[in-house]
Structures are given as C-alpha cells and as structure tokens.
Phi, psi and omega in degrees: 000128175257180185298319182295319178291326175300313179297320180294318179297315181295319179297318181295316182290327176298310182295318183294311184284333174295317178296320179295320179296316179297320179296318180296317177298319182293319178299318179295319181293314178299316180297314180301312185290322177295317179297318178298320176298319179299313181295322180295314179295319179301317180293317181298330182268324188230003182298138183297321182248028183297329182296334182285345184250319176053227183288347180270006186306307187292323178293318179290328177294318176301314181293320181294317183283316180053051179244130181303132179091347178252091181234179184302318181296317179296319180298324177295320177296318181296317179297319179294320178301315180296316183290326181280327184238063178294338182291352177281358184308305184293326179294316180293315178298318179297321178295316180298316183288340180281345181263113186300320181295321179288319183299325179287334186265340183287147179237170178300323179296327180289320186273330188305314180302329180286316180295331184282344183293151182291164176292170181299318181293319179296321180297321179292323177293321179299323180282003175058047173287130179307147186302317180297319180291326179295319178297316179297322180296318180296321181292326184266353189297129177280138177306144185300324182294327177289318178301317184289320187265337187256341182250133176288160178299321180301320178289320177299319179299317181292316182290325182295342179283351180277126184284319183290117184294328178290317176298320179297316179295325178300312181288330174299310182296315182292325179292318177295316182297317183266355183053055186282148170280171178300314182296323179292316178298316179300319180294320180293322177294316180295330180272009176058046181300318179299314180293321179294326178294321179294330181273345185275137177285323180254083184293325181295320180293320178295316180298317179297320179294315180298314182293327179293324183270348186287151176267125184278155179292136176242155179307322180296331179294327180288314185287325189269009176284150179305321182296316181290322178300319178294318183297319182272352180069031181283165181301133180301330183292348174291345179250121180272112180270175178297321178297321178298316180296317179300315180293323179295321177297317180293323180294334181238044189298316182300313180296320181296317180296321177295325178292328182288334180119184184283148170089003181271143179225136177278125183257310187198160174245136183052050182283129180279130179230148182255121178228118179052048176068012176240141180267137176230164181237123175272129184303304180223135181243123176241143179242136177250127180263129175257108188258097181259175179296324180296313179297321179299318180295316180298315180296325176295317178296322179296319180293324179295317178295319181296322179293322179294000000 
C-alpha cells in the first residue's frame, strides 16, 4: 500500500459508512413516524375514551407528551403517511423485528394495532378511491420495499401530500430513479414536472433532461433536515433558521451592503407595514438611492435655498 491507496481506502470507507449511517437513521425515522400515525388512527377508530378528545386529540397529545419535534402538525403528517402508505406495514414490522433491542422490548399490546390494520388494497377501498383510479394506482404502485428503503422520510412526507395517486406514483418513481433530495423533489413539484411530462410528446427526453440537471441526495441531506435533527436531539444551532440568517446579516452589515452594490442603505429590522388594512413585518428593509445629475442639481438648489 502506498500513500495514494491509503487515502483512497480511507475516503471509500468514509463515504460508504456515512451513507449507511444516514440510511439507518432514515429507516428508523420512517418507521417511527409511520407507527405513530398507525397508533393515532387506531385510537381515533377504536380508542375507549376517544370521544373525550375528538378534534382536539392531536393538540392534547402534543401537550401531554411535551417532546421536541412531536407537535400537532407533525402528528397530522404521521397520520397522513400511514393512511397513504398502508403497504409499508410488513416493511416496518420487519424492521422492528430485525432489531434485537426492539424485539426484546415489544409486546403483543405494542404490535396488535399494527397487525389489526387492513391490507393496502382494503385501505384504498376504505378511502373510497374510484375504481378507475384504483386500477391505475395498482398498475403504478411502487413495491413497498423500494418505498421504504429508497425514499427518505422527508420525501415520503412531501409526496404523501399529493392527492392524485398516479401523480404521487410518478414522483415516487422519478425520485427513486434520480435519488433526489427533499429540496430537489420540492423544486420539481413546484415546477409542475408531472404536468409538463403529460404535455410533452417526448417524455423520455424530458425525463433525461430533468435527471441530468437534478441535484442528487447526499448523506448530509438526510442528517441535516429539521425533522432528523429533532429526531436525533441534535443541537438546534446545527439548523440555520431565518432569525439566524437575519442576525448574521446584521452582524456583518457593512460587508453585506458592499455585496449588494452601490447606493444601498439599511433602514429597519422587522419594519411594520400596512397592506390592505393588515399589518405585516418585513424582516430587513434596504433602500437604494439613485443619484442622478438631476437629483444632484435639485439637492444643490435645495441646499442653497436652505442656506439663504
């Protein structure tokens, strides 16, 4: 072994095990969130005291648990994940049973709500998907093992918000094919990639172009998402919020103004503005002065009058 091969070996093992660590974290995160969605639906349907909570269930659950990252909005996402992807049942159960520490701790009471849930086909029928749409969904359905192993939870969360099952399957396939990050998937949905594909005569050429330009998922993308940071209990400062960015700009205001170009002036932070009888707050307000000869002459005349 020479020095160059030593460096190559270390680089290879770093990349391989970093990717494996990110994958393991993602499987645990997907399983946890899917299970929470399963338990919430089970309680809503069969809970002994469900009537006492009603529509306030998720809000009261957030208050009762008081765990960072587990709030009403997240619980709604978990419930939607479970309802949209019932076919993940066997994958999640298999993952739990493959972990010796989890296998020793699970009980029949823990597993029973999952075993009692309907099959994927029954769940789609329960949701009253029209028959034609149901047939299309079956034809386009991605195998559960690919969904579980190839898509990050953040991507599953984003795709599960799509109502059209064919459109949802389209983004599942394209995301797996291109190994897209959350931001890349979000960008493709916002750019109406599915709709553009339907209008394009050469769909293969469009797909090849999109995949060529797309940014692929990296292990750091999995670990550094807000959801994963909450799940792992990492330091909040690992996540740069809008407030952090705003404060950083103010801390380096002179350099930032020079980067923006000539004539800019900082006016206010969190400036209140009135639009259509409603007040809003602008994070940072900058004003740019255009100093022309005409303005210069006017200002000169103004100063002369003021001096007189």
